[in-house]
DRENGU-815458 format. One line per 2 residues: their letters; for each residue x, y, z of N, C-alpha, C. Coordinates in steps of 0.1 Angstrom, whole numbers, plus 5000, padded with zeros to 4 digits. Each point is the difference from the previous one (the first is absolute). Example, Ala and Ser with C-alpha at 12.3 -4.5 7.8 and 13.67 -1.06 7.14 Angstrom:
BEGIN
AS> 5132,4943,5078,4991,5012,5000,5009,5012,5000 | 4996,5011,4993,5009,5011,5000,4992,5011,5008 $
// end
This chain:
BEGIN
MR> 5017,4993,4999,4984,5005,5000,5007,5005,4999 | 5040,4967,4924,4995,5014,5004,4991,4997,5013 $
IR> 5004,5011,5025,4993,4995,5012,4996,4985,5000 | 5001,4981,4969,5007,4990,5004,5007,5008,5013 $
RR> 5009,5010,4995,5006,5007,5012,4992,5013,5000 | 4993,5004,4991,4997,5015,5004,4991,5001,5016 $
VG> 5004,4995,5007,4995,5002,5010,4993,5012,4998 | 4995,4996,4991,4994,5006,4991,4986,4998,5006 $
VA> 4992,4997,5013,4992,5000,5005,4990,5007,4993 | 4994,4993,4987,4994,5009,4994,4982,4999,5002 $
VA> 4998,5008,5002,4984,5001,4999,4994,5010,4995 | 4990,5002,4992,4999,5009,4989,5009,5009,5001 $
GA> 5009,4997,5000,5013,5005,5001,5006,5002,5008 | 4997,4989,5013,5004,5002,5011,5017,4991,5004 $
VI> 5005,4999,4986,5012,4990,5005,5003,4990,5014 | 5007,4999,5006,5005,5000,5007,5008,4993,5006 $
LL> 5011,4994,5012,5009,4997,5002,4999,4989,5007 | 5002,5007,4992,5001,5001,5000,4995,4992,5004 $
AG> 4987,4996,4995,4998,5002,4998,5002,4989,4999 | 4988,4996,4991,4999,4996,4996,4990,4984,4998 $
MH> 5015,4991,4970,4994,4989,4998,5007,4999,4993 | 4996,4959,4982,5010,5004,5007,4988,4996,5015 $
GS> 4995,5003,5005,4999,4998,5015,5008,4991,5009 | 4999,4995,5010,5007,4993,5007,5004,4988,4996 $
RA> 5004,5000,4987,5005,4985,4997,5012,4990,5007 | 5003,4987,4997,5011,4998,5006,5013,5006,4999 $
LG> 5008,5000,5013,5011,5007,4996,5008,4998,4990 | 5006,5008,4996,5009,4998,4987,5014,4991,5001 $
SD> 5005,5004,4990,5014,4991,4997,5011,5002,5011 | 5007,4989,5001,5010,5000,5012,5013,5009,4995 $
VS> 5003,5013,5009,5014,5005,4992,5009,4999,5012 | 5000,4988,5009,5010,5000,5011,5013,4997,4994 $
HA> 4999,4992,4990,5012,4995,4995,5004,5004,4984 | 4994,5013,4996,5003,5002,4989,5014,5010,4995 $
PG> 5007,4995,4991,5013,5005,5000,4999,5015,4994 | 5007,5007,5008,5004,5017,4997,4991,5005,5009 $
AS> 4992,4994,5005,4989,5011,5009,5008,5003,5014 | 5000,5009,5006,5004,5008,5013,4995,4992,5011 $
SQ> 5011,5000,5008,4996,4993,5012,4987,5011,5008 | 5001,5008,5000,4991,5009,5005,4986,5002,4995 $
SV> 4998,4999,4982,4990,5001,4993,4993,4985,5005 | 5009,4990,5000,4995,4984,5001,4994,4996,5013 $
AA> 5007,5009,5010,4993,5002,5014,4986,5011,5001 | 4998,5008,4998,4991,5008,4997,4985,4991,4995 $
IA> 5006,4999,4988,4989,4991,4993,4995,4985,5009 | 5008,4996,5004,4998,4988,5011,4988,5004,5010 $
RF> 5006,5009,5005,4992,5006,5011,4987,5003,4998 | 4999,5010,4989,4986,5002,4995,4993,4989,4998 $
AK> 5009,4990,4991,4988,4985,5001,4994,4998,5009 | 5008,4998,5010,4997,4993,5017,4990,5010,5007 $
AW> 5002,5012,4996,4990,5010,5009,4987,4999,4993 | 4999,4999,4983,4986,4999,4996,4997,4989,4998 $
AD> 5007,4987,5005,4992,4985,5002,4993,5002,5014 | 5005,5009,5010,4994,5001,5011,4987,5006,5000 $
VR> 4998,5005,4990,4986,5010,4999,4990,4993,4992 | 4987,5003,5008,4990,4993,4992,4991,5012,4999 $
SY> 4999,5010,5005,4992,5012,4998,5007,5012,5004 | 4996,5012,4994,5004,5013,5007,4991,5012,4993 $
EC> 5000,5010,5009,4995,5011,4996,5010,5011,5003 | 5000,5011,4989,5007,5010,5001,4996,5017,4994 $
VV> 5008,5011,5001,4994,5010,4993,5014,5001,4992 | 4993,5002,4989,5011,5004,4986,5002,5014,4993 $
SI> 5008,5009,5002,4999,5011,4992,5009,4999,4986 | 4994,5005,4994,5005,4994,4984,5002,5016,4991 $
HE> 5012,5005,4994,5001,5007,4992,5006,4995,4989 | 4993,5005,4988,5002,4995,4987,5000,5011,4990 $
VE> 5009,4996,4990,5002,5012,4988,4999,4991,4984 | 4991,5006,4993,4997,4994,4987,5002,5011,4992 $
GS> 5010,5003,4995,5001,5013,4988,4996,5012,5009 | 4990,5007,4997,4999,5012,5006,4987,5002,5010 $
HV> 4999,4986,5004,4991,4995,5009,5002,4995,5010 | 4994,5008,5015,5007,4997,5012,4987,4993,5010 $
QD> 5001,4989,5006,4988,4997,5011,5009,4994,5010 | 4993,5006,5012,5003,4995,5013,4990,4995,5007 $
RV> 5003,4990,5009,4988,4995,5003,5003,4993,5015 | 4989,4999,5009,5003,4991,5014,4989,4991,5001 $
MR> 5005,4989,5001,4988,4989,5001,5006,4985,5012 | 4986,4997,5004,5002,4987,5009,4999,4987,4991 $
VT> 5013,4993,5001,4999,4987,4994,4998,4990,5010 | 4990,4990,5000,4999,4988,5007,5003,4987,4988 $
FE> 5010,4990,5005,5000,4987,4992,5003,4989,5012 | 4993,4989,4994,4997,4990,5005,5007,4989,4985 $
KP> 5012,4991,5003,5003,4988,4993,4984,4991,4997 | 5001,4997,4989,5012,5000,4989,4996,5013,4993 $
YN> 4990,5008,4998,4994,5007,4988,4992,5012,5008 | 4993,4996,5009,4989,5012,5003,5008,5014,5005 $
TR> 4996,5011,4991,5007,5010,5001,4986,5013,5000 | 5005,5011,5010,4989,5009,5001,5008,5014,5000 $
VD> 4996,5006,4992,5005,5016,5002,4988,5011,5000 | 5002,5006,5010,4993,5012,5004,5005,5014,4999 $
IL> 4996,5009,4990,5010,5012,4996,4993,5013,5015 | 5012,5002,5007,4997,5009,5008,5002,5013,4998 $
AG> 5008,5004,4989,5004,5011,4996,5003,5004,4985 | 4996,5007,4993,5008,5002,4992,4988,4998,4987 $
EG> 5004,5001,4985,4987,4999,4989,4995,4982,5006 | 4986,5004,4999,4993,4987,5005,4995,4995,5014 $
HG> 5003,5012,5006,4999,5001,5016,4985,4992,5005 | 5005,4989,5004,4983,4996,5006,4998,4987,4992 $
GA> 5006,4998,4989,5001,4988,4990,5007,4987,5008 | 4993,4986,4993,5006,4990,5005,4999,4988,4988 $
IV> 5010,4992,5006,5000,4990,4991,5005,4988,5005 | 4993,4986,4996,5003,4986,5002,5004,4993,4990 $
WR> 5010,4991,5004,5006,4991,4990,5001,4986,5010 | 4995,4988,4995,5002,4988,5004,5004,4990,4987 $
GG> 5009,5002,4994,5008,4993,4991,4993,5001,4985 | 5002,4999,4992,4996,5000,4987,4999,5012,4988 $
DK> 4995,4999,4993,5002,5014,4992,4987,5008,5000 | 4995,5005,5014,4987,5007,5005,5003,5007,5010 $
VR> 4993,5013,5002,5006,5005,5013,4984,5007,5003 | 4995,5002,5011,4986,5007,5003,5008,5013,5008 $
GH> 4991,5010,4998,5002,5010,5006,4992,5011,4999 | 5002,5012,5004,4989,5013,5000,5009,5011,5003 $
EG> 4992,5010,4996,5009,5014,5003,4997,5009,5010 | 5001,5006,5004,5000,5007,5013,4989,5012,4999 $
GF> 4995,5006,5013,4987,5009,4998,4986,4992,4998 | 4996,5011,4995,4982,4995,4996,5001,4989,4990 $
LS> 5013,4995,4992,4998,4989,4992,5006,4988,5004 | 5000,4999,5015,5006,4990,5008,4991,4988,5000 $
AI> 4983,5004,4998,4995,4986,5001,4997,4992,4986 | 5009,5005,4990,4998,4994,4988,5012,4994,4999 $
KV> 4999,4985,4999,5013,4991,5003,5002,4992,4986 | 5011,5001,4992,5002,4994,4985,5011,4990,5003 $
DV> 4997,4990,4991,5010,4990,4994,5007,5004,4988 | 5015,5001,5001,5007,5002,4987,5015,4993,4999 $
DV> 5001,5000,4989,5019,4994,4997,5008,5004,5012 | 5009,4992,5003,5011,5005,5009,5007,5008,4993 $
HD> 5001,5001,4988,5009,5010,4993,4990,5013,4996 | 4991,5005,5000,4993,5008,4996,5004,5011,5005 $
RR> 5000,5014,4994,5007,5009,5005,4993,5007,5013 | 4984,4996,5003,4997,5008,5010,5006,4994,5015 $
VT> 5007,4987,4996,5004,4992,5012,5014,4998,5000 | 5009,5011,4994,5012,4998,5002,5009,5012,5002 $
SL> 5013,5001,5002,5003,5013,5003,5005,5005,4991 | 5005,5015,5004,5005,5007,4985,5009,4999,4992 $
RG> 5008,4985,5004,5009,4994,4992,4996,4990,4998 | 4989,4990,5000,4993,4990,4996,5002,4990,5009 $
AT> 5007,5003,5014,4997,4987,5009,4987,4998,5002 | 5001,4985,5003,4983,4992,5005,5000,4995,5013 $
VA> 4989,4997,5003,5002,4998,5018,5002,4984,5000 | 5000,4993,4991,5012,4986,5000,5010,5003,5003 $
EA> 5010,5013,4999,5013,5003,5003,4998,5006,5012 | 4994,5000,5009,4999,5008,5011,5005,4995,5014 $
NW> 5005,4984,5000,5007,4994,5010,5014,4997,5000 | 5005,4999,5011,5013,4997,5001,5005,4990,4995 $
GA> 4992,4987,4998,5005,4992,4994,5005,5000,4986 | 4990,5012,4993,5002,5002,4986,5016,5008,5000 $
LY> 5002,5009,5011,5015,5006,4999,5009,4985,5004 | 4997,4993,5006,5011,4987,5003,5001,4994,4985 $
DH> 4993,4994,4995,5002,4993,4987,5006,5010,4986 | 4997,5010,5003,5010,5010,4990,5011,5001,5003 $
LT> 5003,4997,5011,5015,5004,5007,5006,4989,4996 | 4997,4986,4999,5005,4988,5000,5000,4994,4985 $
SL> 4993,5009,4993,5001,4998,4982,5013,5007,4998 | 5006,5011,5003,5011,5005,4997,5013,4993,5003 $
RP> 5009,5001,4992,5011,4997,4999,5007,5002,5016 | 5005,4994,5009,5004,5002,5012,5012,5011,5001 $
DS> 5011,4997,4987,5008,5011,5005,4997,5013,4996 | 4989,5003,4995,4996,5012,4996,4996,5006,5009 $
VQ> 4993,4996,5013,4996,5011,5012,5013,5000,5010 | 4997,5012,5001,5011,5008,5010,4994,5002,5017 $
AV> 5005,4996,5008,4994,5002,5013,5007,5009,5009 | 4996,5008,5006,5002,5008,5010,4994,4999,5014 $
VL> 5011,4998,5010,4992,4998,5014,5002,5013,5008 | 4991,5008,5006,5002,5010,5005,4991,4999,5014 $
GD> 5008,4996,5014,4989,4999,5012,4992,4989,4994 | 4990,5000,5001,4991,4990,5002,4993,4999,4987 $
TT> 5002,5005,4991,4995,5001,4985,5008,4996,4988 | 4994,4998,4991,5010,4992,4992,4992,5006,4985 $
TL> 5008,5005,4996,4997,5005,4984,5004,4995,4986 | 4993,4993,4992,5003,4994,4989,4999,5002,4988 $
TY> 5011,5003,4991,4997,5013,4990,5004,4986,4985 | 4989,5005,4990,5004,4987,4989,4994,5011,4992 $
AV> 5009,4996,4986,4998,5004,4988,4985,4991,4993 | 4990,5005,4992,4989,4990,4993,5005,4996,4989 $
PD> 5002,4990,4997,5007,4990,4987,4987,5003,4986 | 4991,5004,5005,4989,5004,4986,4994,5013,5003 $
PP> 5007,5013,4998,4994,5013,5002,4984,4999,4993 | 5001,4995,4985,4989,5002,4993,4988,4993,5004 $
GE> 5005,4990,5005,4987,4992,5006,4992,5004,5014 | 5008,5009,5004,4998,5004,5018,4998,5015,4999 $
GN> 4994,5005,4990,4999,5014,5001,5010,5012,5001 | 5011,4993,4993,5010,5005,4996,5011,5003,5012 $
VT> 4994,4994,5011,5009,4999,5013,5013,4997,4998 | 5010,5006,5005,5015,4994,4998,5005,4993,5011 $
KE> 4996,5009,5014,5007,4997,5011,4990,4996,5012 | 4997,4994,5008,4992,4997,5012,5007,5000,5014 $
VL> 4996,5006,5011,5010,4997,5013,4989,4999,5011 | 5003,4987,5005,4990,4998,5011,5009,4996,5013 $
ML> 4988,5010,5010,5008,5000,5015,4991,4990,5006 | 5010,4991,5007,4992,4992,5010,5004,5008,5017 $
GG> 4989,4996,5007,4999,5003,5012,5009,4990,5009 | 4998,5000,5014,5007,4996,5008,4994,4986,5000 $
NS> 4990,4997,4996,4991,4986,5001,5002,4993,4986 | 5009,5007,4991,5002,4996,4987,4987,5000,4989 $
LP> 4991,5008,5006,4991,5003,4989,4999,5013,4994 | 4996,5002,4986,5001,5014,4996,4991,5012,5009 $
IE> 5007,5011,4998,4997,5012,5003,5001,5009,4990 | 5008,4998,4992,4999,5013,4990,5004,4992,4985 $
YD> 4995,5007,4990,5005,4998,4988,4998,5013,4990 | 5014,4994,4988,4999,5011,4994,5003,4996,4988 $
QY> 4997,5004,4988,5001,4999,4986,5005,5016,4993 | 5009,4997,4989,5006,5008,4995,4996,4997,4982 $
IG> 5001,5013,4995,5003,4997,4985,5017,5011,5000 | 5007,4990,4996,5016,5013,5000,5001,5001,5017 $
DE> 5002,5015,5000,5002,5004,5014,4984,5006,5002 | 4990,4999,4993,4988,5006,5009,4990,4994,5006 $
LV> 5000,5004,5011,4991,4989,5012,4982,5002,4994 | 4997,4989,4995,4988,4998,4992,4988,4992,5014 $
SH> 5007,4995,5007,4987,4991,5010,5010,5002,5014 | 4994,5004,5010,5003,5001,5013,4988,4993,5012 $
VT> 5005,4988,5005,4989,4992,5007,5005,4999,5012 | 4992,5008,5011,5006,4995,5016,4989,4993,5010 $
TS> 5004,4992,5008,4989,4990,5006,4999,5008,5015 | 4990,5000,5008,5000,5001,5014,4990,4992,5005 $
DV> 5001,5002,5014,4988,4995,5009,4997,4984,4996 | 5011,4994,4998,4997,4986,4995,4997,4991,5014 $
KL> 4989,4992,4996,4995,4989,5013,5001,4986,4989 | 5006,4994,5006,5003,4987,4999,4992,4987,5002 $
NI> 4997,4991,4989,4990,4989,5005,4991,5004,5012 | 4992,5005,4993,4986,5009,5005,4991,4986,4995 $
NP> 4987,5003,5002,4988,4992,4999,4990,5003,4993 | 5001,5008,4988,4990,5007,4994,4984,4992,4998 $
PD> 4988,5010,5004,4987,4991,4999,4998,4997,4989 | 4992,4989,4994,4998,4997,4988,4992,5010,4990 $
ST> 4994,5012,5009,4994,5012,4994,5012,5009,4995 | 5011,4998,5003,5011,5011,4989,5001,4996,4988 $
WS> 4997,4987,4996,4998,4999,4986,4992,4998,4992 | 4990,5009,5009,4987,5002,4990,4997,5015,5000 $
I> 4996,5007,4987,4994,5012,4998,4988,5002,4994 $
// end
């Protein structure tokens, strides 16, 4: 909440950490013995894998800043996720304030706009522009498992890790920029619990997506009504 890693927790443009989609599929390939991988990057990805395996559900607040050409979008949303796919995004501030979307796997999402239109519920394709972020991220890309899958799809020796205090920053070049919205570099910051807290995407030197996560609650028990709109 591309939150694939665009933590792009996207909801009617909400992306997110961030999101986000790729759901919480099985953990990706093992990089622990990959040739050329730095010990710090291998260790960081292994910690991320362990932390994600221990998570069955979470809720967090995601703040997203995206740029697409001359267009800029800033949003704050609450993301609720439960393995394997259940995802709900509620837009708390910014464009679409009051809107919500739910994805439970598959190619359809259900949602509503904010304000007086909130009573109107619609089912649309997960890639419909009404339910993606400014840069095209979908709600299916809005969970941390999607980020992990993306990391393990890269050449291990292309990931650089820097440890500062209890945070680890992973920086890597995007192998196929045209297929990823022309993004050339991504930077993922893992917190003290080895889960994502910040995620950036660049086109050259230009920051085009900045996602931060706060107010994280792990292994919650969302009521069934969470997934109903």
